[in-house]
N, C-alpha and C positions, 0 to 999 in steps of 0.2 A: 484452384489458383495458388498461387503462392500468397502468404500473410502480405507480403509487399505490393503483390497486385493488386488485392482486397481493398489495400488504404488508397491507392493511385485511383481507384474506381470510385473510394469514394470522393476525393480530393475532384473529379471531375463530373461526379452529380451535383455536388455543391456547387462550383463552378457555372452548371448548367442552369442548377435554380437559381440561383444568383443574376443571370443573364436573361430569363424569365422575366424577373422581377425588372431588372432595370427596364425594359421593353414596357411593364405595366404602368412604372414611375413615367415614362416618357408620355403616354396615354394620359395618365392624370391630369399630369402637370404644364403637357405642353401642346395639347389638341382639344378639339372641339367636342370630338368623339365620347357619344354617351357609352353609360357603364351596359353590360347582359342586361337584359330585361330581368332574367331571373335573380340580376343581383338588387336587391333594394334594402333601405334601410328598417324593412318592415321586417325581417327576418332576425332582427333582433330588440334587446331589450333592457329594459334599466333594472340593475340588481337595487335592491335597498339600500345600499350603500352610493347610489348613484351611477356606479361603471356600467358602461355598453357592453353586453356578450352576447353571443351568439346561443340562440335559446332550442333549437333545434338542429338534434345529430345528423347534419347532412352535409359532412365534412369536414372541415378542420373547424377549430375551437377559436374564437375571437376574445378577445378581452382590452376593453380601454378604459381607462378610468378618467380620464380630465375632458370630460363630452362637451363643456362649454368651451374647449379651447380648440374644438375640430372645425378648422378651417372648410374651404368650398373645394380647396386643392385635397387637404386631407381625407374628406368626405368621398372626392371620387376616388382617391387610390384606396380607400377603405372595401368599397364596392367593387373596384378592378379588380382588388387581389384576393377576390372570390376563385378569379380562373385558374389561381393557382392551385384549387383545391384538388385538380386530377395528376397532376405532374407530384405533389405533395404522396397521395396515394400508391400510385404506382410506383414510387422511388422506396415508401417506408415495405408495402405489401410485397414487393418482391426481392428484397433484399435483408438476408434474412440477419446482418448484423448492424444494421440501421433502424434504431428503435421508435425517431420522432424527426419529424422535418418540421421546419417553423420561419418565421419571419419578425423580428423585432425591428420598430420605426425609432426614429430619432425622436418621435412625439409620443414614444412608450404605449402604442398599439402594439399588441402581439397575437400573430395568428400561429396557430399551433395545430399539428397532425400528427397523432391522432385524435379525434375530439375529447374531449376531458367534461364531464359532467358538472363537478365539481370548481369548475375554474376560477369563482369570484371566491370560492372558502379558502384556496388556492396562493391566490395574488394577496399579497398584503396591501393595503392603501396606501397609497404615498409611495410604491415602488417604480423604482427608475431603473426601466434595464441598463441603461448607459451605466451602470454601476457594478454591472455582473460583468465575469469575464468572458463569457459567450458573446457579450458584444464590443466592451473598450477592446481586445486584443484584436479586432477586427477594422478599430478607426485609426486614422491619419495621424495618431501618436506613435500606437505600436505598430500597423501596419502602411507605414508610408506608399509602399508598392502596390498598394490593393488587390493585395493576390490572397490566395486560397492558403487561411492558416489553420494551424491547429492549436485548443487550449490544451492547458495545463487540466487534468483529472481536476474535478468537482463534483459537490453532492449536488444532483438536478433539482432544484426547487419544485420541477413538475412532477417531483414525486417517482424519478424512473432509478432512482439509485445512484452510484457513482457511474459518473463520465468522462467521455472525452468527445469535443464538438470539432469537425469541419466546418470555419465560416468563410463564406464570400459577402465582400462589403458590398452596396449597394449606392451609387454615386449619381445624382445629375449634374451634370458638369462637375464643379469641386465641392460640392455639398454633400455631403452624405446623410443618405435619404436614411438608410436604415442595416440591418445586416440581416442574410438568410444562412441557417445554418442547419446540420445532420450531426443527430447526437448516434453516438456509439457507445452502449455499455460495454464496462471496463472487463466483464466475464468473456466477451466475445471476442477481446483483443488477447484474453489470455489464455482461453481453450484452446486454439489450434500452436499453444507453445510445444506441448507434447507429443507432436507429430514432428519437430524439428528433426533431422537426424545428428543428432551431437553424440560423438563417439564415447567411450566410457564411462557409461550414463551417465552422462553429464545434463544438466537441467538449465531451462532460460529464463532468463529475467531481463525486461526492458525498462529501460531506463530514462529520467528526459534529461533536454541539455543541461539542466543541474543536479543533475545526479542522483533526483529523487528517484527511488522504486515507484514505478508506477505500477507494476504486475509481475508474476512468474508462475511459472509452469504449476496448474494447478492439483499436478499429483507430489507437489512436495509438499 
């Protein structure tokens, strides 16, 4: 597949993941259906600092700091969102260019795949995910069309290095519930550049819309 086709594939996967989250939001907020029996709060524990996190590597990691603010709908969403683990795993494990799949909620609940053992050490107390570009670049101000969007490059707080993310906003009616995202390491974009058929021994570069250099042929 061409480079453009690979990026288009990522966009479709991000949209699929976001639409699956929309269904979960509807189940949690708009129905009386019970979460799956396997999804229990007992699957989570409190850190010494009082943050809720997933204690067993049985899929994605989860981190939620403001436990006292967790209302009934948000608790239901937390439990229903375990259903995303299988899709997270399928996407990341079967796409070499994608290094992570996740959902960041408007109430700063983070579900992230692959599982992070030291998530409570990585997450800084008081972190508001809406302050990060992998959230706000998909919000109603930056993305009023509610479409798939790409971030600018950034250093990943989950220690994956330099990344670019493909995002899809998840709404309940007109309320932004959160943002689903897929991460791509910068080298995954750079590595195919040397395969482009450029005459006269030319080399390829990729710039963003602001003319910032994103990456270049690794053979340069």
